[in-house]
C-alpha positions as CSV (number, residue, x, y, z in Angstrom):
1,M,0.0,0.0,0.0
2,T,1.4,3.4,-1.0
3,K,-0.1,5.5,1.8
4,G,1.4,5.0,5.3
5,A,0.0,6.1,8.7
6,Y,2.4,6.7,11.6
7,E,1.6,7.6,15.2
8,F,3.5,10.1,17.3
9,R,2.8,11.0,21.0
10,V,3.6,14.6,21.8
11,R,6.3,14.8,24.4
12,T,6.9,17.5,27.0
13,Y,10.1,18.6,25.2
14,E,8.3,19.0,22.0
15,C,5.9,21.7,23.3
16,G,6.0,25.4,23.7
17,P,4.8,27.5,26.7
18,D,1.2,26.9,25.6
19,G,1.5,23.2,26.0
20,R,1.1,22.5,22.3
21,A,3.6,20.9,19.9
22,T,5.7,23.5,18.1
23,L,5.9,23.9,14.4
24,P,9.5,22.4,14.3
25,T,8.1,19.4,16.1
26,V,5.4,19.0,13.5
27,C,8.1,19.2,10.8
28,N,10.1,16.5,12.6
29,Y,7.0,14.2,12.5
30,L,6.6,14.8,8.8
31,Q,10.3,14.1,8.1
32,E,10.2,10.8,10.1
33,A,6.9,9.7,8.5
34,A,8.4,10.4,5.1
35,S,11.5,8.3,5.9
36,V,9.6,5.3,7.2
37,N,7.1,5.3,4.3
38,A,9.9,5.6,1.7
39,E,11.6,2.6,3.3
40,S,8.4,0.5,3.2
41,L,8.2,1.3,-0.5
42,G,11.8,0.5,-1.2
43,F,13.4,3.8,-1.8
44,S,14.7,5.3,1.5
45,K,18.3,6.1,2.3
46,T,18.5,2.7,4.0
47,N,17.4,0.9,0.8
48,F,19.9,2.9,-1.2
49,D,22.7,2.0,1.2
50,A,21.8,-1.7,1.1
51,A,22.0,-1.5,-2.7
52,G,25.4,0.1,-2.6
53,S,24.1,3.5,-3.9
54,N,25.7,6.5,-2.1
55,I,22.6,8.7,-2.5
56,S,20.1,10.3,-0.2
57,W,17.0,12.4,-0.3
58,V,17.1,16.2,0.5
59,L,14.1,18.4,1.1
60,T,13.9,21.3,-1.4
61,R,10.4,22.7,-0.7
62,L,7.9,22.4,2.1
63,L,4.4,23.9,2.6
64,V,2.6,23.3,5.9
65,K,-0.9,24.5,6.8
66,M,-2.0,24.0,10.3
67,E,-5.6,24.2,11.6
68,E,-4.8,23.1,15.2
69,Y,-1.6,22.1,17.0
70,P,-1.8,19.0,19.2
71,R,-1.3,19.2,22.9
72,W,1.1,17.4,25.2
73,E,0.4,13.7,25.4
74,D,-1.9,13.8,22.4
75,V,-1.4,11.0,19.8
76,V,-1.1,12.3,16.3
77,T,-1.3,10.3,13.2
78,V,0.7,11.4,10.1
79,E,-0.6,10.0,6.8
80,T,1.8,10.3,3.9
81,F,2.2,9.2,0.3
82,P,4.3,10.0,-2.7
83,R,2.3,12.3,-5.0
84,G,4.4,12.4,-8.2
85,G,7.2,14.4,-9.7
86,R,9.4,14.7,-12.7
87,K,13.0,13.8,-13.7
88,I,14.9,15.3,-10.7
89,V,12.1,16.1,-8.2
90,A,9.6,14.0,-6.3
91,W,6.6,15.2,-4.4
92,R,5.2,13.9,-1.1
93,D,1.9,14.8,0.7
94,F,0.9,14.6,4.4
95,E,-2.1,14.9,6.6
96,L,-1.9,15.2,10.4
97,K,-4.9,13.8,12.3
98,A,-6.0,13.8,15.9
99,S,-7.0,10.5,17.6
100,D,-10.7,11.2,16.8
101,G,-9.9,11.5,13.1
102,R,-10.2,15.2,12.7
103,R,-7.6,16.9,10.5
104,L,-5.1,19.1,12.4
105,G,-3.1,20.1,9.3
106,A,-1.7,19.2,5.9
107,A,1.5,19.6,4.1
108,T,3.2,19.0,0.8
109,S,6.9,18.7,0.0
110,E,9.4,18.5,-2.8
111,W,12.5,16.3,-2.7
112,M,15.7,15.7,-4.7
113,L,18.3,13.0,-4.6
114,I,22.0,13.9,-4.2
115,D,25.1,11.9,-4.6
116,L,26.6,12.1,-1.1
117,A,30.2,12.1,-2.4
118,T,29.9,14.7,-5.1
119,R,26.9,16.6,-3.6
120,K,25.3,16.7,-7.1
121,I,21.7,16.1,-8.0
122,V,20.9,12.7,-9.5
123,P,17.8,11.5,-11.4
124,I,14.8,10.1,-9.5
125,P,14.6,6.2,-9.9
126,E,11.7,5.0,-11.9
127,A,10.6,2.9,-8.9
128,V,9.6,6.0,-7.1
129,F,7.1,6.9,-9.8
130,G,6.1,3.3,-10.4
131,C,4.4,3.1,-7.0
132,L,2.1,6.1,-7.3
133,D,-1.6,5.6,-6.4
134,P,-3.8,7.7,-8.8
135,S,-6.7,7.4,-6.4
136,L,-5.0,9.6,-3.8
137,A,-5.8,13.2,-4.3
138,P,-3.3,16.0,-3.6
139,V,-4.0,17.3,-0.1
140,L,-3.2,21.0,-0.9
141,G,-4.0,21.0,-4.6
142,A,-2.1,19.9,-7.7
143,D,0.2,23.0,-7.9
144,P,0.5,24.3,-4.3
145,F,3.9,26.0,-4.2
146,T,4.5,29.7,-4.8
147,P,6.2,29.9,-8.2
148,R,9.0,32.3,-7.2
149,L,9.2,33.0,-3.5
150,K,11.2,36.2,-2.9
151,F,12.3,38.0,0.2
152,P,10.9,41.6,0.1
153,C,14.1,43.6,0.5
154,D,12.2,46.9,0.6
155,A,9.8,45.9,3.4
156,P,10.2,46.8,7.0
157,S,12.6,44.3,8.6
158,A,13.7,43.3,12.1
159,A,17.2,43.4,13.3
160,P,19.1,40.4,11.8
161,L,20.0,37.4,14.0
162,S,23.2,35.3,13.8
163,F,23.7,31.6,14.6
164,R,26.5,29.2,14.2
165,A,25.8,25.6,13.0
166,Q,26.8,23.1,15.7
167,R,27.8,19.4,15.2
168,S,24.5,18.6,16.9
169,H,22.6,20.2,14.0
170,I,24.1,17.8,11.4
171,D,22.0,14.9,10.1
172,L,22.6,11.7,8.2
173,N,23.4,13.6,5.0
174,G,26.3,15.4,6.7
175,H,24.7,18.9,6.7
176,V,22.4,20.9,8.9
177,N,19.0,19.3,9.1
178,N,16.1,21.2,7.5
179,V,14.2,21.6,10.8
180,H,17.1,23.6,12.4
181,Y,16.7,26.3,9.7
182,I,13.0,26.6,10.7
183,E,14.0,26.9,14.4
184,W,16.4,29.7,13.5
185,M,14.0,31.7,11.5
186,L,11.3,31.4,14.1
187,E,13.5,33.1,16.7
188,C,12.2,36.4,15.3
189,D,9.4,38.3,17.0
190,H,6.0,37.0,15.8
191,P,2.4,36.6,16.8
192,A,1.3,33.5,18.8
193,T,0.4,30.8,16.2
194,C,1.8,30.0,12.8
195,T,-1.0,28.9,10.5
196,S,1.0,28.5,7.3
197,M,4.6,28.1,6.4
198,E,6.3,27.8,3.0
199,V,10.0,27.2,2.8
200,V,12.4,26.8,-0.2
201,F,15.8,25.2,0.7
202,R,18.6,26.4,-1.5
203,S,22.0,25.4,-0.2
204,E,23.5,23.4,2.6
205,T,25.2,24.5,5.8
206,L,28.0,22.6,7.5
207,A,29.1,22.4,11.1
208,G,30.9,25.6,12.2
209,D,29.3,27.8,9.5
210,E,27.9,31.1,10.5
211,V,24.4,31.9,9.3
212,R,22.3,35.1,9.5
213,V,18.6,35.4,9.6
214,D,16.6,38.3,8.2
215,T,12.8,38.8,8.8
216,A,10.5,41.3,7.0
217,A,6.8,42.0,7.1
218,A,4.8,42.4,3.9
219,G,1.3,41.8,2.7
220,G,0.1,40.4,6.1
221,A,2.8,37.8,6.2
222,L,6.4,37.4,7.5
223,Y,9.2,36.6,5.2
224,H,12.4,34.9,6.3
225,R,15.8,34.5,4.8
226,V,18.6,32.4,6.3
227,H,21.9,33.1,4.5
228,S,25.7,33.0,4.8
229,P,27.7,36.1,5.7
230,D,28.5,36.5,2.0
231,A,24.8,36.6,1.2
232,R,24.4,33.0,-0.3
233,D,20.8,32.0,0.5
234,H,20.3,28.8,2.5
235,I,16.5,29.1,2.7
236,L,13.7,31.5,1.9
237,A,10.4,31.3,3.7
238,R,7.0,32.9,4.1
239,T,4.8,32.4,7.2
240,E,1.3,33.5,8.2
241,W,0.2,34.0,11.8
242,K,-2.8,34.5,14.1
243,A,-2.8,36.1,17.5
């Protein structure tokens, strides 16, 4: 079966002051569900390693829309399935559901495969597209991503923040895990609850690298940019909030 369903119990260390799971926690659930589902379908990093292929998935785009965040000790089910793609990108969708079945949120993502030795993009194996289930409808529409997400350089902006990537931020692919970028960008001042987040991942960060975070308000949303000191973008993002 293409679609997988995976349960997560919200832990105390995954919650904010309001007793609810944070957005980075939700993103960690999505990432873990994607990995487990890919392995069950035969194209996870574990499967590639077993076949002697030194390749791995990297997240290149993520769009999350939340209706409600689960509370401490709630059990959340993440349903996920591969949605399609083209030569060098693959799409995966998610729905987050409470124990009573109501939808808490939905997400869609775009992934690429890289050669871990050369750090270059490689084509998506046909097996990935061969397991698609046409009966599964896209959870956020067939074309959900903003075509060209841009940081509004002329909009009012907050004082920039600076961070340094630590060894504890590095994942199985040898670079900063995508959720840490989200944690860094959310250190800015913002209203209480994020209802929508779209992120484009552009370049990798290694242990010891310094990064800077810019935040600007425009059109009722916040825009975020994590970049190197020489202005090379690592991520661009747009978030929407409610008080």
